[in-house]
C-alpha positions in Angstrom: -11.3 13.0 -14.8 -9.8 14.6 -11.2 -8.6 17.7 -10.4 -6.6 19.3 -7.9 -8.1 20.6 -4.7 -7.2 22.8 -1.6 -4.3 20.8 -0.4 -3.6 20.1 3.4 0.0 21.6 5.2 2.1 20.2 7.1 4.1 21.4 9.6 7.1 19.4 8.2 7.5 17.5 5.1 7.8 13.9 3.8 10.3 11.2 4.3 12.0 9.6 1.0 9.5 6.8 2.3 6.8 4.1 0.3 4.1 3.9 1.0 4.3 7.2 3.3 0.5 8.0 3.6 -2.4 6.4 6.0 -5.7 7.7 5.4 -8.6 6.9 7.7 -12.3 8.2 6.7 -14.5 8.8 9.8 -18.0 9.7 7.7 -19.8 9.5 10.8 -18.2 12.3 12.1 -17.5 13.4 8.3 -13.9 14.0 9.1 -10.7 12.3 7.2 -7.1 11.4 9.3 -4.0 11.5 7.2 -0.9 10.6 8.7 2.5 11.1 7.4 6.4 10.2 8.5 9.2 12.7 8.6 11.9 11.4 10.7 11.7 10.9 14.3 7.9 11.3 14.2 4.8 11.1 12.7 2.2 13.8 11.6 -1.6 13.3 11.9 -3.8 15.7 10.9 -7.9 15.9 10.4 -9.8 17.5 8.2 -12.8 18.5 7.0 -14.3 17.3 3.2 -13.2 21.1 1.8 -9.4 20.1 2.8 -9.3 22.7 6.4 -7.0 20.8 8.6 -9.0 21.0 12.3 -6.7 19.2 14.3 -2.9 18.3 14.2 -0.6 15.4 16.9 2.8 14.6 16.6 4.3 11.1 17.6 7.8 10.5 18.5 9.2 7.3 18.3 9.8 5.4 21.6 13.1 5.3 21.8 14.1 1.8 23.6 17.9 1.5 23.6 20.2 3.6 21.7 22.0 6.8 21.3 20.1 8.4 18.6 16.5 8.7 18.3 15.0 6.2 16.1 13.4 7.1 12.4 9.8 6.0 11.9 9.5 3.7 8.9 5.5 3.7 8.4 2.5 5.0 9.8 -0.8 2.9 9.4 -4.6 2.6 10.6 -5.2 -1.1 11.2 -9.4 -1.5 11.0 -10.0 -4.3 13.2 -13.5 -5.9 13.3 -14.0 -4.3 16.7 -11.7 -1.0 17.1 -9.3 0.5 14.9 -5.5 1.3 16.2 -3.1 3.8 14.8 0.4 1.7 13.9 3.7 2.8 14.2 7.4 1.1 13.0 10.7 2.5 13.6 14.4 0.9 14.2 13.7 0.3 17.6 10.0 -1.5 17.9 6.8 -1.0 16.7 4.1 1.0 18.8 0.1 0.7 19.0 -2.2 3.4 19.9 -5.9 4.0 20.1 -6.9 5.7 16.3 -6.3 9.5 17.6 -2.9 8.5 18.8 -4.1 9.8 22.3 -2.9 6.7 24.0 -0.1 3.8 23.5 -1.5 0.5 23.9 1.3 -1.7 23.4 5.2 -1.3 22.6 6.7 -4.0 20.8 11.2 -3.4 21.3 12.6 -4.9 18.0 15.7 -7.8 19.1 18.7 -7.0 17.1 20.5 -10.1 18.4 20.4 -12.0 15.1 21.3 -8.9 13.2 24.8 -8.6 11.9 27.2 -5.4 12.5 26.3 -4.0 8.9 22.7 -5.0 9.0 20.0 -2.3 9.6 17.1 -3.2 12.3 13.5 -2.2 11.7 10.1 -2.8 11.0 8.3 -1.9 7.9 4.8 -3.2 6.4 1.7 -3.1 8.7 -1.8 -4.7 8.0 -4.6 -5.8 9.9 -6.2 -9.3 9.2 -9.1 -10.5 11.1 -8.4 -9.5 14.8 -4.6 -10.1 13.6 -1.9 -6.9 13.1 0.7 -8.3 11.0 4.2 -6.3 10.8 7.0 -6.8 8.5 10.8 -7.3 9.6 14.2 -6.4 8.5 14.8 -10.2 8.8 12.3 -11.4 6.6 9.9 -12.5 9.4 6.6 -11.5 9.5 5.1 -10.7 13.3 1.2 -11.5 14.1 -0.3 -9.8 17.1 -3.2 -11.1 18.3 -5.9 -8.1 19.2 -8.4 -7.9 21.7 -11.7 -6.4 21.4 -10.2 -3.5 24.1 -7.8 -3.0 26.2 -4.0 -3.5 26.2 -3.4 -7.3 26.0 -1.9 -7.5 22.8 -0.2 -10.6 22.4 2.6 -11.9 19.9 1.1 -15.2 18.8 3.3 -15.8 15.5 6.0 -15.2 13.7 5.9 -16.2 9.8 8.8 -17.4 8.1 8.5 -16.8 4.8 11.4 -14.2 3.2 14.7 -14.2 3.4 15.2 -10.3 3.1 13.5 -7.8 4.5 9.8 -7.2 3.9 8.7 -4.1 2.6 4.6 -4.0 2.6 2.0 -6.4 3.5 -1.7 -6.4 2.0 -4.9 -8.2 3.4 -8.2 -9.0 2.0 -11.6 -10.3 4.3 -11.3 -14.3 3.9 -15.4 -14.6 4.5 -15.2 -17.3 6.1 -14.3 -19.3 2.9 -11.7 -22.5 3.5 -8.5 -22.1 1.7 -8.7 -19.0 0.8 -5.5 -16.4 0.2 -6.1 -13.6 2.2 -2.7 -12.0 3.0 0.3 -11.2 1.1 3.6 -10.2 2.2 6.3 -8.8 -0.3 10.3 -8.4 0.0 13.1 -6.5 -1.1 13.7 -8.8 -3.9 10.4 -9.1 -5.2 9.4 -12.2 -3.6 5.8 -12.6 -2.5 4.0 -15.0 0.2 0.7 -15.7 -0.1 -0.9 -17.0 3.4 -4.4 -18.1 4.7 -5.1 -16.3 7.8 -6.1 -18.0 10.9 -4.9 -19.2 14.5 -2.3 -20.5 12.4 -1.6 -18.9 9.5 -0.8 -21.1 6.6 1.7 -20.1 3.6 0.0 -21.7 0.7 2.1 -20.4 -2.2 5.4 -18.3 -3.2 5.7 -16.1 -6.0 9.3 -15.7 -7.3 11.1 -12.3 -8.0 13.1 -11.1 -10.5 15.8 -9.6 -8.7 13.2 -5.9 -8.0 12.0 -5.0 -5.1 8.0 -4.8 -4.3 7.8 -1.9 -2.7 3.7 -2.0 -2.6 1.3 -4.8 -3.0 -2.7 -5.0 -3.1 -5.0 -7.6 -3.0 -8.5 -7.8 -5.3 -11.1 -10.4 -5.3 -8.6 -13.4 -4.8 -6.1 -11.3 -7.3 -2.5 -9.7 -6.3 -1.7 -6.3 -7.5 2.0 -5.9 -7.3 4.2 -2.6 -8.0 7.8 -2.7 -8.7 10.8 -1.1 -8.6 11.2 -0.9 -12.4 8.1 0.4 -12.9 5.8 -2.0 -13.6 2.2 -3.6 -12.2 1.9 -7.3 -12.3 -1.8 -9.3 -11.4 -1.6 -12.5 -10.2 -3.5 -15.1 -8.8 -3.1 -15.2 -5.3 -4.3 -19.1 -4.7 -1.7 -20.4 -7.7 0.6 -17.5 -8.3 -0.1 -17.8 -12.2 0.8 -13.8 -13.6 -2.4 -12.6 -15.3 -1.4 -8.9 -16.8 2.1 -7.2 -16.8 1.5 -3.1 -17.0 4.3 -1.2 -18.1 3.0 1.5 -15.5 5.8 3.9 -14.9 9.2 5.2 -15.7 11.0 4.9 -12.5 9.8 2.4 -8.9 6.8 2.7 -7.6 6.0 3.5 -4.4 2.3 3.0 -3.6 -0.5 1.0 -4.6 -4.0 1.4 -3.4 -7.4 0.2 -4.1 -10.7 1.7 -3.3 -11.9 0.0 -5.8 -10.2 1.0 -8.4 -6.0 0.6 -8.7 -4.4 3.8 -7.8 -0.4 3.3 -9.1 2.4 5.8 -7.8 5.7 6.0 -8.4 9.1 8.5 -8.5 8.2 10.0 -11.8 5.8 12.0 -10.3 2.9 10.7 -11.9 -0.1 9.0 -10.4 -2.5 6.3 -12.1 -5.7 5.1 -11.8 -6.7 1.7 -13.4 -10.0 0.1 -13.4 -9.7 -3.6 -12.7 -13.0 -6.3 -13.5 -13.3 -9.5 -14.6 -15.0 -11.0 -18.0 -18.4 -12.7 -17.5 -17.1 -14.7 -20.3 -14.0 -16.4 -19.0 -13.3 -14.6 -15.9 -10.2 -12.9 -17.3 -8.6 -9.9 -16.2 -9.5 -6.7 -17.7 -7.5 -3.3 -17.3 -8.5 -0.1 -18.1 -6.8 3.3 -17.9 -8.9 5.7 -16.3 -6.5 8.5 -15.2 -3.3 9.9 -15.1 -1.9 12.7 -12.8 1.7 14.5 -13.0 3.2 16.3 -9.4 5.9 18.3 -11.4 9.0 18.1 -9.7 7.8 15.9 -7.0 9.6 12.6 -5.8 6.4 10.8 -5.1 6.5 8.7 -1.9 3.1 8.1 -1.1 -0.6 8.1 -2.2 -3.8 7.0 -1.1 -7.8 6.9 -1.7 -9.7 9.3 0.7 -12.7 7.2 0.4 -14.2 3.8 -0.2 -15.7 4.7 -3.6 -12.3 6.0 -4.9 -13.9 9.5 -5.8 -10.6 11.6 -4.5 -7.1 10.7 -3.7 -4.7 12.3 -1.8 -0.6 12.4 -2.5 3.0 13.0 -0.7 6.2 13.9 -2.0 9.7 13.5 -0.5 10.2 17.7 1.2 6.4 18.5 0.2 5.1 20.4 2.9 1.7 19.7 2.2 -0.5 16.7 1.0 -2.1 17.1 -2.3 -5.9 16.2 -2.6 -7.8 15.5 -6.1 -11.0 14.4 -6.6 -13.7 13.6 -9.1 -15.7 15.9 -11.4 -17.6 13.1 -12.9 -20.0 11.1 -11.1 -19.8 7.3 -11.1 -22.5 6.8 -14.1 -20.6 9.3 -16.4 -16.7 7.7 -15.5 -18.2 4.1 -16.7 -18.8 5.7 -20.1 -15.0 6.3 -20.4 -12.6 4.6 -22.9 -13.2 1.0 -24.1 -11.0 -1.7 -21.9 -9.3 -4.7 -23.2 -9.3 -8.0 -22.0 -6.2 -9.0 -21.0 -5.4 -12.8 -20.6 -2.7 -14.0 -18.8 0.0 -15.1 -20.4 -1.1 -12.9 -23.4 -1.1 -9.1 -23.1 1.4 -6.6 -21.6 -0.3 -3.2 -21.1 2.2 -0.1 -21.3 1.6 3.3 -19.9 2.1 6.3 -22.0 4.5 7.6 -19.4 6.8 4.6 -19.0 8.5 5.5 -21.9 9.6 2.0 -22.4 10.0 0.2 -25.8 9.2 -3.5 -26.8 10.5 -6.0 -29.3 6.9 -7.7 -29.6 4.0 -6.7 -32.0 1.9 -3.7 -30.8 -1.0 -2.3 -31.3 -2.3 1.2 -29.5 -5.6 1.2 -27.5 -6.3 4.7 -25.6 -3.1 5.7 -25.6 -1.6 2.5 -24.2 0.5 0.0 -26.2 -0.8 -3.9 -25.5 2.0 -6.6 -26.6 0.9 -10.2 -27.0 3.0 -12.4 -25.6 
């Protein structure tokens, strides 16, 4: 269970963009950084555990060529093995800063030469993989930047061509030195997922077809892809093969954010934030899903949600036109949380789980478990 804590005020509000919240925890200094986008600026806040804001900074999108101020599309902290960079994407380019936003170390302008007159030009989707930072583009390409241990000598090392529609989000997972491991996944507006193996040269391992619904947010967990879609579904795939494990009818409207720490957090435009426990069955290795918590943010179009610490004991939420960051923290110890509801073993091609807030009926035979509907495929 989670309870509402003291919220963090914003100077402005959050724009109606998916994944419009980034969180960086600094345990040594007992601080948490928050980043939120609104129009041509990104607001950075540092807060103590009690939610008291200690510092605020606003970053503006670099102008580049054009007559109007560029709009920022995403802000994200990239944690690399040797440094942390803050990355901003906009309609004009990609900006990389030191973690506190004080110094810009790199600027990459977008080339609109191959865009049609009616096509919007922008960058969106940011993730770090090893000493690389991957950024998605409106054209479907993914730019891979090689980041040095220090200094501004950042190099565009590769452009990945796997998508035909704009990239929406990118997720990564440490490969831990294993060969042939899928450790990067990219998503686009058609719902297509591309699975990659990172390295000096990225290799495309598999494509997971879309079904005409955008995939605004993805995450990677122990070789499993968690993908959130515009129809409110969360689908879990095997990263290496693209096999569907579980389909969760989690929300009634489009999902806007997913996060892992280590439980799965899903947030959508239906005002709900859900937390799901993911685990593998020790007998057959099947994915098990258990609904842990649901939180409603009344009269708010949620646009961003993130866990605030690696243990998943707290999370934060942003909403469109909401001039504050909402914070929630667990009121149970990890041991108490594990004593919650029983989970259903969900074998791929056999189960579909439906959230009570999804309000969708299924023509398939169903049985009820802990206020969720499990349908046999």
